[in-house]
C-alpha positions, 0 to 999 in steps of 0.5 A: 517603377518598383524595384523587384525584391532581391532574389532569395538564395536557397539554403536547403542543401541536399538531404542529410546522408543516412548511415548505419549510425546517423550523425545529429551534430547540428541538433540543439539540446532538448531544451532548445527543441522547437518541434516536440512530440505532441501528446494528449493532455491526459498523458501528462503526469502533472495533469493527472496528479493535479486532477487527482489532488483537485478531486481529493481536495474538493471531496475533503471540502464537501465532507468537511461541510457535510460533517459540520452541518450534521454535528455543529462546530462544537461537535465537529471539533470534539469528534475530530479530537477523539477520532484522531487518537487511533490514527497514529497507532494504526498508521505505525502498525501498517508502516511496521508491516511495510519495513522490509520494502517501505512504500513511497509516502506519496502512495500512502498519503494518497491512500489515506486521503482517498479513504478520508475524503473521496470514499467517505463522500461516496459512502455518505451520498450513496448510503443516504440515497439508499436509506431514503429509497428503503424508507419510501418503498418498504411497508410502513410497519417495517420502516423501523428496520430500514436503517438496520437493512441499510447498515447490514446490506447496503453500507458494506457494498457501498463503503467497501467498493469505495475503499477498494477503488484506491487499492485498484488505482495503486494496483494499476498505476503504481504496479512497481510498488505492488509486489505481494500480500504485504503491499496490498494489506498496507495500502488497503489498511491505510485507506480504511484508516482514513475512512474510519477517521472521517466516519468516527468524526461524524459518529462522535460529533453526532453523539456529542451533539445528542448529549448536549441536547439531552444534558448527558455527560460523563461515562453514561453519555452517548459520546463515551459509549461511542468512543468505547465501541469505535475507538477503543474496542474496534479501531481495527474494524474498517482496516480489517474489512478492507485488508481482505480486498488488499489481500486479494490484490496482493495475491493477484500481483504475484500472478503472471500477466497471462493469468488474466482471469485469476487476476480479476476473480481473486480481487473480486472474491476478496472484495466480496469477503470484505463486504460479508465481514462488514455486513456481519459486523454491522448486523451484530449491532442490532443484536442484544449486547450479549450477541454483539460481544459474542460476534466480536469475540468468536468471529471478529477477533479470530479473523483479525488474528488470522490476518495478522499472522498471514501478514507477518508470515508474508513479511518473513517471506519477503525477507526469504525472497531477498535471501534467495535472489540476491546471491545471484548478484553476489556471485556476479561480483556486485555484492560481497558474500555477507550482504545477502544474509545481512540484507535479509535480516531486519536486525542486521539492517538496523545495526548497519545503519547505526554503525554508519551513523556512528562512523560517518554521521547522518549522511552515512546512515542515510546512504546505508538506508538507500543502499538497503532499499535499492538492494531490496527492490533489486531482489523483488525485481528479479523475483518478478522476472523469474515469475514472469511478472516483470515489465519489458523494461526489466534490463533497464530497471535492473541496470538502474538499481545496480548503478545506485548500489555501485554509487553507495557501496563504499559506505554501505558494504563495510557496515553490512559486513560488520552487521552480518556477524549478528545474524545467525548463519543458516544450518547446513548439515554436514554429510556423514561419511559412508551415507548418502540420501536414498542409500542404506548404511554401508562402508565408506569410501576409505580403506576397508 
């Protein structure tokens, strides 16, 4: 006979009682959870970031192989050495524009990598296919103009669309870092800087290979002429075109979510403007030297000047935003009275960091810099809330920023208070006795 297994005693007692505030005393910490929410693979941030990095890395490898194949190893190295020269200056210029509320480096690295790898790969492939199509479809007697047509009408559409994709991705997935015109211009400019870097390697490398074939060297060489036009004369060309797209996205970022049509049409109109500018610039290369320099002096330089002025004005407007929205937190007791004025001055910010460094070393200076960054983000967050463009988690984000300020106030507030003495106070007119706006002169309220 077989012994029957011992009878299992049930261990499930009655279901836990439900109250107004249920108690979960027996629940383990999240690290010990066995049952976890199941999410799609693409919902994982690490998976998305890994896929993006892999895409950019593969694009970079393909670009490297294509450029080296066209220019040769020596031409590639010469092109790389010459093309890298304007990059630090352009990046520094865009970082200067972004000093009020500096964007995370990961966003800028992504923008540069997209322009240098993904956008360039799309442009090379699409432009190549378009040129072949033109050569096989146009009349034989007009094939000499196929390259001009491709550069004037096809390349601007392809290249500006490929670069705009980076700005669109940042607008959609890094919305908290995209507050206005300056942000759009900076992201677009960094993307275009990366694109121009890779394109310059190709052009300069091909020019060097051509000079080697024909035995040219020195100033009369094709390499020197290409370097003069692309690196010295027009390093801002691609950033200028794509900044128009960034300008459109920056304007759209200030619109309330209910203005859906405007949030779509304005970036599209800006992208079209970028394509037209790009086409005009490329088309001017087919003109005579006098015509080319006329387009450069009478069209490109004024447009560059207007965009530069608009960006600087927008940067000053960001400082005015800080001065406008931080007094609400000063009135509530989170900030001291001198802080809104000091935080809205780039000079006072620098003085506060220097004071903290002299008294507390690099750690104190870093604390003040973090305090300034969080206070700036707080001002822009409140501006978005007032404009109706803030996310539903505004209260949580506001509390988070106030918490960061509270942790750093003992170091940052004294430095900012001293630095505020260097900022000119805004002029407040003193009311004249006996006169009020909209009234004529007359006897005052005193004895008559």
